[in-house]
Structure formats: structure tokens, C-alpha cells
C-alpha positions as CSV (number, residue, x, y, z in Angstrom):
1,M,-39.1,43.5,54.8
2,S,-35.8,42.7,56.4
3,D,-32.8,41.4,54.4
4,E,-31.6,39.5,57.4
5,I,-31.3,35.8,57.0
6,K,-32.0,33.6,60.0
7,I,-31.4,29.8,59.9
8,N,-32.2,26.7,61.9
9,D,-30.2,23.7,62.9
10,S,-31.8,21.5,60.1
11,E,-30.3,23.9,57.4
12,L,-26.8,23.5,59.1
13,E,-27.2,19.7,59.1
14,E,-28.0,19.7,55.4
15,V,-24.8,21.8,54.5
16,S,-22.5,19.4,56.4
17,G,-24.3,16.4,54.7
18,G,-21.9,15.8,51.8
19,A,-19.7,16.9,48.9
20,G,-21.0,19.8,46.9
21,S,-23.7,20.7,49.4
22,W,-22.1,24.2,49.8
23,Q,-23.5,25.2,46.4
24,K,-27.1,25.3,47.9
25,Y,-26.0,27.5,50.8
26,A,-23.2,29.7,49.3
27,K,-24.8,31.4,46.2
28,G,-23.2,34.7,46.5
29,T,-20.4,36.3,44.5
30,Y,-17.0,37.2,45.5
31,V,-14.1,39.3,44.3
32,N,-10.6,37.7,44.6
33,Y,-7.8,40.0,45.9
34,G,-5.1,37.3,46.0
35,S,-4.6,36.4,49.7
36,Y,-8.3,37.1,50.6
37,V,-11.7,37.4,48.8
38,V,-14.6,39.7,49.6
39,Y,-17.9,37.6,49.4
40,T,-21.3,39.2,49.1
41,V,-24.0,37.3,50.9
42,A,-26.9,36.1,48.7
43,S,-30.4,35.1,49.6
44,G,-30.2,31.5,51.0
45,D,-26.7,31.7,52.2
46,V,-25.5,30.3,55.5
47,L,-22.0,30.7,57.1
48,S,-21.4,27.1,57.1
49,G,-22.0,26.8,53.5
50,I,-19.8,29.8,52.8
51,A,-17.1,28.2,55.0
52,I,-17.3,24.9,53.1
53,R,-17.0,26.6,49.8
54,F,-13.7,28.5,50.8
55,G,-12.2,25.7,52.9
56,V,-12.3,27.6,56.2
57,T,-14.4,27.4,59.4
58,V,-17.4,29.2,60.5
59,A,-15.4,30.5,63.5
60,Q,-12.7,32.0,61.2
61,I,-15.3,33.7,59.1
62,Q,-16.8,35.1,62.4
63,S,-13.5,36.3,63.7
64,W,-12.4,38.0,60.5
65,N,-15.7,39.9,60.2
66,N,-16.7,40.5,63.8
67,I,-19.9,38.5,63.6
68,K,-21.4,37.8,67.1
69,N,-24.2,35.4,65.9
70,P,-23.3,32.9,63.2
71,N,-26.9,32.3,62.6
72,V,-27.8,35.7,61.4
73,I,-26.2,37.3,58.3
74,S,-27.7,39.9,55.8
75,I,-28.2,39.8,52.1
76,G,-25.6,42.0,50.7
77,Q,-23.3,41.8,53.6
78,K,-19.7,41.7,52.6
79,L,-17.5,39.1,54.3
80,T,-13.8,39.2,54.2
81,I,-12.5,35.6,53.8
82,Y,-8.9,34.2,53.6
83,P,-9.6,30.9,51.7
84,T,-7.6,27.6,51.5
85,I,-9.6,26.7,48.5
86,I,-11.7,28.8,46.0
87,R,-14.7,27.1,44.2
């Protein structure tokens, strides 16, 4: 069984739907190193939910982590994020 997460457009639409919706799509844990965090991807996470949680864009997360396809991330994958907010 693969730990790869693939999402579809309807999941992305739900994330951008309203305040607090990041909680459903950003369940992973993170370690705060001051100017950046290292986020561990959990089952059900999508980049857009993670981006909303930390006040950044999907494109920024992709750039910081060399992610080619924003629709494919892996459970347990570590992402470096430079947040504007931490929730």
C-alpha cells in the first residue's frame, strides 16, 4: 500500500470554502524552529489546507520543498514552511 496522497479538485474547493476549513485538510504535526516550521504530512492532508493553516501559498510550499506536483504528497513527508501565522 502506498502512502502517497492524491487529491481531486472537489477536495481543493472544500479547503478554500471558509474559515476553519484548513482543520480538515491539515492534520499533521509540526515543530517550530522560530523563523520556520517543519510540518509532517498526515493522512488526509492537502497542500492547500496546510498553506491556509500557516498563512502561506501552495506555490510557496512547493518552492521551499521542491514539490513538482502539488496534488501528490506523502504521509510522513516533512515540509519546511516559513509561516506568517501558526494555528
